[in-house]
C-alpha positions in Angstrom: -9.1 -12.6 -2.7 -11.7 -10.0 -4.6 -8.4 -7.8 -5.8 -11.1 -5.5 -7.9 -13.1 -5.1 -4.8 -10.2 -4.1 -2.7 -9.0 -1.7 -5.1 -12.4 -0.1 -5.2 -12.5 0.2 -1.3 -8.8 1.5 -1.0 -9.6 4.1 -3.5 -12.8 5.6 -2.1 -11.4 5.7 1.6 -10.3 9.4 1.8 -6.9 10.4 3.1 -5.5 13.3 2.0 -1.8 13.9 3.2 -2.1 14.5 6.8 -5.3 13.1 7.4 -4.8 9.4 6.6 -7.1 8.0 9.2 -9.8 6.6 7.3 -7.5 5.2 4.7 -5.3 3.8 7.0 -8.1 1.8 9.3 -9.1 0.4 5.9 -5.8 -0.8 4.9 -5.1 -2.0 8.3 -8.4 -4.1 8.3 -7.2 -6.0 5.1 -3.4 -6.2 6.7 -4.6 -8.2 9.9 -6.0 -10.8 7.6 -1.9 -11.9 7.2 -0.5 -10.8 10.7 -1.5 -10.2 14.2 1.7 -8.0 14.5 0.4 -4.7 13.0 -0.9 -1.3 13.9 -1.0 2.3 13.1 2.0 4.3 14.3 2.6 7.9 13.8 -0.2 7.5 11.1 1.7 4.9 9.3 0.0 1.5 8.9 3.1 -1.1 10.1 2.9 -4.9 9.9 6.0 -7.4 11.0 6.2 -10.9 9.4 8.9 -13.6 10.5 11.7 -13.3 13.4 14.5 -11.0 12.7 17.9 -12.7 12.4 21.3 -11.0 11.6 21.7 -13.9 9.4 19.0 -13.2 6.8 17.9 -9.9 5.2 15.2 -7.7 6.9 13.0 -6.7 3.7 10.7 -3.5 3.9 8.0 -3.0 1.2 6.4 0.0 1.1 3.2 1.9 -0.7 2.0 5.4 0.4 -1.6 5.7 1.8 -2.3 9.5 1.3 -3.5 11.3 -1.5 -3.5 14.8 -2.9 -6.1 17.1 -2.2 -6.9 20.7 -1.0 -6.8 22.5 2.4 -9.3 25.3 3.6 -7.4 28.7 4.2 -10.5 31.0 4.7 -14.0 31.6 4.5 -15.2 34.5 2.8 -18.0 37.3 3.9 -20.2 35.9 0.9 -20.2 32.2 1.8 -17.0 31.0 -0.6 -14.2 28.8 0.8 -10.6 29.8 -0.1 -8.1 27.0 -0.4 -4.5 25.9 -1.0 -3.0 22.6 -2.4 -2.1 19.8 -0.3 0.4 17.7 -2.9 0.8 18.4 -6.3 -2.4 19.6 -7.8 -2.9 20.0 -11.0 -4.5 23.7 -11.1 -5.8 23.1 -15.0 -8.4 20.5 -13.9 -9.7 22.2 -10.9 -13.1 24.4 -12.1 -16.3 22.6 -11.9 -14.9 19.8 -10.0 -17.0 17.8 -7.3 -15.4 17.8 -3.9 -16.2 16.9 -0.3 -15.2 19.0 2.9 -14.3 17.3 5.8 -15.1 19.3 8.6 -16.9 18.5 11.2 -19.1 16.7 9.0 -18.6 16.1 5.3 -20.2 18.9 2.8 -20.5 18.1 -0.5 -19.3 21.0 -2.9 -18.2 22.4 -6.3 -15.2 24.2 -7.2 -16.6 27.4 -8.6 -16.2 28.0 -12.3 -16.5 31.0 -14.4 -18.8 30.1 -17.7 -16.6 30.6 -21.0 -19.2 33.2 -22.1 -18.1 35.4 -19.4 -14.4 34.5 -19.0 -13.2 37.0 -21.2 -9.1 37.4 -21.6 -8.8 34.6 -18.7 -10.3 31.9 -20.9 -8.7 28.9 -20.9 -6.1 30.1 -18.5 -5.1 27.9 -15.4 -6.5 29.4 -12.3 -3.9 30.9 -9.6 -4.5 28.6 -6.5 -5.2 31.7 -4.3 -8.2 32.4 -7.0 -9.8 28.7 -6.6 -13.2 29.2 -4.4 -15.4 26.3 -3.3 -18.9 26.9 -3.7 -21.1 24.6 -0.8 -24.3 26.8 -1.4 -24.2 27.9 2.5 -23.8 31.3 4.2 -20.7 32.3 6.1 -22.6 31.7 9.0 -23.7 28.3 8.1 -20.6 27.3 7.0 -18.6 28.1 10.2 -20.7 25.7 12.1 -19.0 23.2 10.2 -16.0 24.2 8.3 -12.8 25.8 9.8 -9.3 26.6 8.2 -7.2 23.7 8.3 -10.2 21.1 6.9 -9.1 18.9 4.2 -11.0 18.6 0.9 -11.0 15.6 -1.2 -12.3 14.9 -5.1 -15.8 13.5 -4.7 -15.5 10.6 -6.8 -16.0 6.9 -7.2 -14.0 3.9 -8.4 -15.5 2.9 -11.7 -14.7 -0.2 -14.0 -13.9 0.6 -17.6 -13.4 -1.7 -20.9 -10.5 -4.1 -21.0 -9.8 -4.4 -17.5 -9.3 -0.7 -16.7 -10.5 0.9 -13.6 -10.9 4.9 -13.2 -11.0 6.6 -9.9 -9.0 9.1 -7.3 -6.3 8.1 -5.3 -5.2 4.9 -7.4 -1.9 6.7 -6.8 -0.9 5.2 -4.8 -4.2 2.7 -3.4 -3.3 0.6 -6.4 0.1 0.2 -4.9 -1.3 -1.0 -1.7 -3.6 -3.4 -3.5 -0.5 -4.9 -4.9 1.3 -5.5 -1.7 -2.0 -7.2 -0.1 -2.3 -9.4 -3.1 1.4 -10.1 -2.8 0.8 -11.2 1.1 -2.3 -13.4 -0.1 0.4 -15.4 -2.4 2.7 -16.0 0.5 3.6 -18.9 2.6 4.8 -17.4 5.7 6.1 -20.2 7.1 8.7 -21.1 4.1 10.3 -17.9 3.8 14.1 -17.7 4.9 13.7 -13.8 4.9 11.7 -11.4 7.6 9.8 -8.7 6.3 7.6 -5.5 7.1 5.1 -4.0 5.4 4.5 -0.3 5.6 1.5 1.8 4.1 2.7 5.2 4.8 1.6 8.9 5.1 2.4 12.4 3.7 4.3 11.0 0.4 2.7 13.5 -1.3 4.4 16.2 1.3 7.7 14.9 1.2 8.0 11.2 1.7 7.4 12.1 5.3 5.9 9.1 6.6 8.4 6.7 4.8 11.3 8.7 6.3 10.2 8.1 10.0 9.0 4.1 9.2 12.3 3.4 7.7 14.4 5.0 10.9 12.6 2.8 13.1 12.3 -0.7 10.9 16.0 -0.4 9.6 15.5 -2.7 6.8 18.8 -4.1 4.7 16.2 -4.0 1.5 13.6 -1.6 1.0 11.0 -1.8 -2.3 9.0 1.8 -2.9 5.8 0.1 -4.3 4.3 3.5 -6.4 2.5 4.3 -9.6 4.4 5.8 -12.7 3.4 7.4 -16.0 1.6 5.2 -18.5 1.6 6.2 -22.0 -1.1 8.6 -23.3 -1.7 10.9 -26.2 0.9 13.3 -26.8 3.6 11.8 -24.3 7.0 10.7 -25.2 6.7 7.0 -25.2 10.4 6.8 -24.4 9.5 8.5 -21.2 6.8 6.2 -20.5 5.4 2.8 -19.7 2.3 1.2 -21.1 -1.1 0.1 -19.5 -1.3 -3.9 -19.4 2.6 -4.2 -19.7 3.3 -5.0 -16.4 5.2 -3.7 -13.3 7.8 -1.2 -13.9 11.1 -1.9 -12.4 13.1 1.5 -11.4 16.8 1.6 -12.5 18.7 4.9 -11.3 21.7 6.2 -9.9 19.9 6.5 -6.7 18.7 3.0 -6.5 20.5 -0.4 -5.7 21.4 -1.9 -8.9 21.7 -5.3 -7.5 18.0 -5.2 -6.3 16.6 -3.9 -9.8 18.5 -6.9 -11.4 17.0 -9.1 -9.0 13.5 -8.1 -9.6 14.0 -8.3 -13.5 15.5 -11.9 -12.7 12.2 -12.9 -11.0 10.2 -11.6 -13.8 12.2 -13.4 -16.5 12.0 -16.8 -14.4 8.5 -16.4 -13.8 7.2 -15.0 -17.0 5.7 -12.0 -15.3 5.6 -9.0 -17.9 7.7 -6.2 -16.7 8.9 -2.8 -17.9 12.2 -0.9 -16.9 11.7 2.3 -15.5 15.1 4.6 -16.4 15.4 7.6 -13.9 18.5 9.8 -14.0 18.6 10.7 -10.3 16.3 10.6 -7.7 13.0 8.9 -8.3 10.5 11.2 -6.4 9.4 8.2 -4.5 9.4 6.8 -0.8 12.9 5.0 -2.2 14.8 8.3 -1.8 14.2 8.4 2.0 15.2 4.2 2.0 18.4 4.6 0.2 19.6 7.1 3.0 18.1 5.7 6.0 20.8 5.8 9.1 23.6 3.9 7.5 21.6 3.2 4.2 19.9 0.2 2.6 19.3 -1.2 -0.9 16.1 0.4 -2.1 14.5 0.3 -5.4 10.9 0.9 -6.7 8.3 -1.1 -8.4 5.8 0.6 -9.9 2.1 0.4 -11.3 1.8 2.0 -14.8 -0.8 4.6 -14.3 -2.6 7.4 -16.8 -3.7 11.0 -15.8 -1.8 11.2 -12.5 -3.1 13.4 -9.8 -6.5 13.7 -11.1 -9.9 12.4 -9.9 -9.8 10.1 -13.1 -6.3 8.2 -12.7 -6.6 4.7 -14.8 -4.9 1.5 -14.2 -5.2 -1.9 -15.4 -6.1 -4.7 -13.0 -3.5 -7.3 -14.4 -0.7 -4.5 -13.6 -1.7 -4.9 -10.0 -2.1 -8.6 -10.0 1.4 -8.6 -11.7 2.8 -6.2 -9.2 2.0 -8.7 -6.4 3.3 -11.7 -8.1 6.5 -10.1 -8.6 6.8 -8.9 -4.8 6.0 -12.3 -3.4 8.4 -14.0 -5.7 11.0 -11.6 -4.7 10.5 -12.3 -1.1 10.7 -15.6 -1.5 14.4 -15.4 -2.7 15.4 -12.9 -0.4 
């Protein structure tokens, strides 16, 4: 399995929240290598493994497939595109970014930027979202042939390899989580598992964990693990609030999570010499696990996260080994369920 290649392909598949079709098809293509019982339903990619029985737990392993982006709200008379955010966009980084407008055809464009020489009192300030404009170099009449309000916009980036096993790109939140789940499937011998399980690559996490909610209701698992990303330490952060690149998956510990499952995941890492980090949260996790723990009658939910720098930017950074170790942890956890 060429894990790096899979991460690159997943990262570059466009899938802004609410329009995840391209990314979902890419993930489904890989999931079909491990089960024929898989499909896209209500946007979610879902695969089932093993025969469900009342005597053994049914586990759900989830990673969200959507990414942050923008949405077209209007086209001005002078041919600029007004936008709003889809998910938690950091407005500080938007000026001069290259983007792709996904209309009737993909159109490459640039976020308008005022040169610092002309910025005056506004120099250095983050623009309000209503002040952001996209410049596609077209007139209003030409734009209207291809672009409509409601069309999504993504960053125009490619995945690249950095030094020391690092990878940068957009949508590594959470395509790196998707890749780690696929790697876990590669490691498993399905015929020798005592549990049954389902894999979900869920939609609209960035809009409030919407895809996870409906998937969990349908699957109704006994145990659910949300595989996501979390903050890796960088200059200016508080070290005790972050994980570190290269130190392995971050296992969630929180009042809203199952401490039993957290400890089982930690035990797996200790037994198998898988590097790991504890991620202590004081309440909700802002991941799909928040939906899993209160689904129907509730289930035992936990988080496992890939450390990631520069979250919700076009230049997110992960380490390949952290993705690999996350997959190893998930595979061994399923063997023990």
